[in-house]
N, C-alpha and C positions, 0 to 999 in steps of 0.2 A: 504493500500500500504506500509506504513512504517513498519507495523507489519510483513508483508510478507517478506520484505527485511531483517528485524531483524532475523526472523526465518531462512531464508536461510543463513544468515551470520554466526549464531552460529552453524548451522548444517555443514556448510562448514569448520569452524574451527575445529569442533569435528572430522570430517572425515579426514582432513589433519593430525591432531594430532595422532589419532588412527592409521592411515595408516603409518605414519612415525615410530611410536613405533613398529608396527608390522614388518616393514621392518628391523629395527635394531635387533628385536628379531629373525627373520629368519636368519639374518646374523650370530648371535651367534650359531644357529643350524649348519650352514654350517661350521663354524670354528671348532666346536666340531667334525664333521665328518672328516674334513681335518686332525685334530690332531690325531684322532684314527687310521687313515689309515697309518700314517707314524711314529708314536712314537716309536714303537718297533724296526723297522729297523734302524732308525736314531740314536737312543741311542746305539745300537750295533755297528754301523759304527763309531760313535764318540769314543766309548771305544777302538775300534781297532786302530783308528788313533792315539789316545793317547799312546797306548801300543807300536806301531811301532816307533813313534817319540822318546819316552824315551829310547827304547831299542837300537836304532841305533845312538844316539847322545851323545857325551861326553859333560860334563858340560861346557867346554870351547867353545863349538859350539852353545850354546843357545844364542839367540839374546839379546842384551842389551835392558832393559825395564826401562822406567821412569814412576813411579807412581806419579800421580798428585792429591793433596788433596786441592781442592778449599775451602777456609775457610773465613767466615765472622762472627765475634762475636759469637764464638762457645765454650766458656770456659767450658761449662758443659760436652762436649763430645770430644773435640779435643785430650785430653790425651788418650782416649780409642781408637780412630781410628788410631792415630800414633803408639801406641803400637802394634795394630793388623797388620799394614802394615810392621812395622819393623820385626815382627815375621814371615812374609811370607817366605816360603822356596824357594830360588832361588840361582843359582850359584854365588859364591862370586865374587864381582867386576863387576857384570853384572846387578845390580839393583840399580837404582838411585831414590831417593824420593824427590819430590818437594812439599813443603807446600806453596801453593799460598795464602798468608795471606793478605786479604784486611781489616782486623779487625781495629776497631777504639776504642776498649776497652781493658780490662785486658787480653784478649785472646793473645795479642801480647807477654805479659810477660810469659804466660804459654808456648807458642810456643818456644820462645827464650830459656827458661830454658831447655825444653826437647831437642831441637836441640843441644844445647851445650853439654849436658850429653851424647847424643847418638853419636855425632861426636867424643867425647873422647873415645868411645867404638869401633870406627872404622866404624860406619854406614855412608853410603853415603847419607846424608840428609842435606837439607838446606831450609831456609825460604826465599821466594821471595816476595818482596813487591813492590807495584806501588805507584805513587804519588797521584792517585785518583782511583775511582771505574769505570772508563769509560768502558762500555761494560759489566759490572757486571761479572757474571760467565764466559760467553763466552770470555770477554776481558782478564780475569785472565788466562784462559786456553791457549789462543793464546800467551799471554805474556810469560808464562812459557815455551811454546814450542820453543821459540826463542833460549833458552839456554839449552834445554833438550838434553841429550846424546842418549836417547833411539831411537831405530828403531820402537818400539811400545810404546804406551802410555796407561797405565791403569789409570782409573779415579774412585775415590770413594768420595762420599759426606761425611760430617762430622759425620752423624749419622749411618754410616755403620761399620761393623766389618768383614772384609773379612777373610775367613778361610786361614790357613797356606798354603794350596796347590792350591790356586786360580790361581796363575801365571803358575805353573807347569801343570795345567789341561787346561788352556785357550790357552796358546801359541801354542800347537800342532794343535788346531783347527784353529787358525788364520793363521798359516803357511801352512795349508793344501793346499791352493791355493793362488796364487799371486793376485787374484781378490777379496779376502775376505777383506773388509775394517775394519770390527769390529766383535767382538764376545761378545754378551750380555749374562750375567749370570742371573740366577733366583734370585729374592729377597725372602729372608726368614724373620723371625720376631723375634726381641728381646723381645718384651713386648706384645705379642698377647693376653695373658690372663689377662692383667691388668684391663680391664673393658669391658663392652658391646660395647663401642665405638671402642676400638682397635680390638675386636673380629670381628666386622662387617667389618672394613677396611681390616683386614687380609684375610677374605674370598674373598672379591672383588679383592685384589691384587693377591691371589692365582689363581683365575680364569684367570686373565690377563696373568700371567707368566706361569702357568702350562698348559694352553690350548691355549690362543690366540696367544702368541708369537711363540710357536712351530708350530701352524697351518700355520702361515704366512711364517716363515723362511723356513720350511721344504717343502713347496709347491711352492717355487719360487714366493712368493708374497712380496710386500714391507712391511717391518716392521721397527720399530724404536729402536734406542739406547735410553735407558731410563735415560741417564744422569749420571749414576753411576753403579758400579758393572759390568763394561765392559772394554774391551781393544781394542784400535784402532791401525791400521797400520798408521804410520805417513805419509807415501806417499799418502794415500787416502785423508787425511785432506789437504795436500799441493797440491793435484792435481788441476791445474788451472781450470778444468771443474767443480770442486766441489766448490772451493772458500773459504775454511777454515771456522773457527768459525765466526758467525755473531750474532749481538745483536739486530737485527731489529724485533725479536719476543721474547716472554718470555719463549719459550721452544727451546732454542738453540740446544738441543740434537735431538729433533724431526726434526728440520729444517735441520741440518747437515746430518743426516742419510738419509733423503729423497733425498737431493741434491746429495749425494754420489751414491745412487742407480740409480738416473736418469743419472748419468755420467757413468754407467756401472759396478759399484762396487756391491758387495753383502754383506749382513750382516748375520752372523751366530748366532745361539742361542743354548745354552746348558741348558737343563732341569736339568742336574746333577751337575752343578757348582752353588752352592747356597751361597749367601752372606747375612747374617742376618742384619736387619736394625731396627731402632726405629720407631714405628708408632706414629703419633701425638696423644697425650693423653688428649688433651682438644679440645673442639669444635671450639674455636677461632683459634688454630693452624691448625686444619683440614680445616676450611674455607679458611684460608690464602693459604694453599697448593693447594686446589681445585680451587681457583680463578686464581692462576698462571697457573695451568695446563689447565683449561678451556679457559682462554684468549689466552694463547700461542698456543694451538692446532688450534683454529679458525684462529689465525693470520697466522699460517703455511698453513692452508687450503686456505686462501685468496691469499697467496703469491705463492703457488706451484701448486694448482689444475689446473690453466690454462696451466702451463708447462706440467703437467702430462697428460692432455687430448690431447695435440698436440704431445706428444712423441710417439715413436715407440713401446712402450710396449703393451702387449695384452689388450683386452677389459676387461678380468677378473681382471687383475692387476689394471687397471684404476678404476674399480668399487670398488675393495677392498680398494684401497688407499682413495677413496672418502668417503666410509663408515667409515674407520679408522680415517681419519683426522677430520671428522664432528661428531664423536661419542658423544661428549659432548652435542650436540644439543638435545639428549634424555631428558636432564633436562628441556630444554625449552618447549618441547612438553608435558612433564608431567605437567608442570605448566599451560600451556594452557588448558589441559584436566581438571585440578582441577577447573579452573575458569569457564569453559563453561558447565561442567557436569549438574549443576542444571538448567540453562536456557534451555539447550537442552532437558532435561527430561520434563520440563514444556511445551516446544513447541510441543512435540509429544503426549501430552495427548489426547486420543481419536482418534488419527490418526494411523491407522494400518500400513501404509507405514512408518511413522515416527518411530514407535516402532520397526519395522523390521530393519530400518536403524540403530537405536541406538543399537539394539541387535547385529547386525553384527560388529559395531564398538567396542563394549565391548568384543566380542569374539576375535577380533584382539588384543585388549589390554591384554586379558588373555593369548594369545599365547606369546605376548611380555614379560609379567611378568614372565611366566613360564620358558622362555629361560635362563635368568641369573641364576635362581634358580637351574635349571638342570645342566648348564655348570659349575657353581662354586662349586656345590656339587660334581660333578664328578671330578673336579680339586683336591679336598681334597682326593677323593678316589685314584687318581693316586699318591698322595703323601704318600700313605700307611695308611690313617686314616679312611678307610672304608667309611661309610656314615655319619660321624660326622658333616659334614657341614650342614646337614638338620636342626639342632637345632639353627644354626646361621642365617638361611634364614630370619625369621621374623625381626630380628634387622637390617639386611642388607637392607631389603625393606623399613623399617621405616626410616632408615638413608638416603637412596636414595631419598625418598619423601621429607624429611625435608631439604635436601641440595639443592633442585631444584631452590629456589629463589636466593640463593647465586650464584649458577652456571649459572643461566640464565642471571643475570646481567653481569657476567664475559664474557659470550658468546657475548652479545651485545657490550661490551667494545672491544672485540677482532675484531669485524667487522669494527670498526672505528679507532682503535688505532694501530699505528706501534711502536714497541718497548715498552718502559715503564720500570719502576723501578722493578728490581728483588728483591722482598720481600722474604727473606728467612723464612722458617718455623721454629719456635722456637723448640729446642730440650732440653730434660731434663737429658739425661743419664739414662732414665728409662729402666728397664728390668723386665720381669715377676718375681715376688717375691721381687722386690725392686722398688716400684713405687716412683717416685720423681717428684717434681715440677721444672719447668724450671726457671732459673734466669731471663729469658726474657719473655716479654709479647707480644702476637700477638695483632695486631690492632683491637680494638673493633669497631663495627658498630651498627647502629640502625636497622639492618635488623630483629632483634628479634621482633620488633613491627609488621612488616609485616608478619612475620612467625606466631605469635600468632593470629593476625587478620585472616589470611587465615586458621589457624587451627580451629578457632571458626566457620568460614564460612563452611568449609568442614565437620565439626562435625554436623552442622545443616542439611547439605545436606545428610549426612549419615542417620540421624534420619528420614528425609523426605523420603528417598529411602526405608528405612526399613519398613515404614508403607504404601507403595504404590506398584504399579506393578513392581517397580524396585528393589525388595528385593534381587534378585539374584546378582545384581551388587553393592549392598550396601557395600560389603566388601572392594572394592577398595577405597571408600570414607573413610572408617574407617582407613585404612592404611595411607591415606593422612592426616587425622585429627591427628592421633598419631604422624606422622612424623613432621608436622608443629608445633604442640604443644610442643612436647618433645624438638625439636631443638630450638624453641623460648625460652622455659623456661631455658634450660641450657646455652643459649647464653646471658641471661640478665646480665647486668653489676653487678659486685660484688665489695664490698669494698676491697681495696688493692692498691698497687702501680700502678700508671698509666704510669710511665716512666721506662725505662730499667735500672736496678741497675747495679752496678759493681760487677760481680760475683767473688766469692772467688776462690783462686787457689786450684785445686784438689791436695790432698796430697797422696792419694792411688788410685790404679786402681779400676775401677768399675767392679763388677762381671758381666759376660756375659753368657746368655743362648743362645748358638750359634748352636743348632741343626738345620739342614737344614729344617726340617719339622715343626719346632716349631711355 
């Protein structure tokens, strides 16, 4: 009796996990289809909108824009982002720059020195500081908005380098309709070729921005502002039905954009406006970033999905919003699958029906695994790099497997935690061709022990499958083993400083590789 209950329990977990992964895989196929059917016409329409706007409008008629740079202890990169924002082309007297500096270290001196020199040159720029970090990034953006002159608010994180024409290209799309709350640009990469870690991240980000965001925005589905490289209509944020910036989740950008769309606003996306950014170049920094994104997205799902499902939007919009907001749960189902694969295989030995069940589950898993590979490779193709993404697929899959413990714990945290500390991702100022170490350290955890342990477990499962009737599916276990072992090994603590040092003042600009497709 107990054995029977156990068998049905592991088979149930296996079925739910593979079913969930298949669902999210199918979702990616749908997004690819939606992207392909609209990409040509929308890009042409946006180009025409830009041409008409710039042709018919004198510089004095362009709206006043405030660019906000939320900063917290970013001495390695603050010089670079300020230079880039100051260099943006926009009519004189109509571009205000706010440095929302919550820093507690030498970054304050860097910012003050830059602001003083730039103001002497006639740049409309100032540093804005608060007495505390209440509300973290959301609190800083709301505080700055109180004194902002702009009708529109552009936002860039410290690791971004916006191109000179960003505002000139984004404003016409934002002003195309009074109901557009925000226009999101595409993220490009400063240091994609620094390592296999940055290459794998870049491919995943390209898939999100080149395919997923366009598919949502251009087909009247809910999409998200990504927290940076976008520009907001101030009236949308201040709309009483929207409620402004909120710090009750760790992804204030996702939260605000969904609340705005529920209030009747729309969010636009431009494939052709690309802002390069620095990718985390250490596993600790990447884990920190992914923890915040995973926790925050689940917090937003818990907060807003009830409102979404009782709203008057279409069923298709509700389904897309649900899959979008819960997408990080893929990591949890991957972890469940890694844990139950071996007992499930053992439970089905000699059972024809059990083997058929397992075969169907692994077939669903194969479909789910192939989906991101296809979508992200096609994303690179749309960026003009032919099928170059194929060579990065193995490292992307390995990294995805290796990160699933980190992300799963963050998901569970998001189910029970409201708000939380906004832990910024350490940046180094690294670009391709000039790899640098950050002056800051991400928080280390002991997850590497669990990752190595699970790596050994899945490696034994791979060997067992390879010498049994499960040879066909043994490859999945090999990817799991490689992911857990590699992630665990590079996450092991190393000798070095455990506290954040005081960074040195940058004396020269950092060179930037800012090609949109880099």
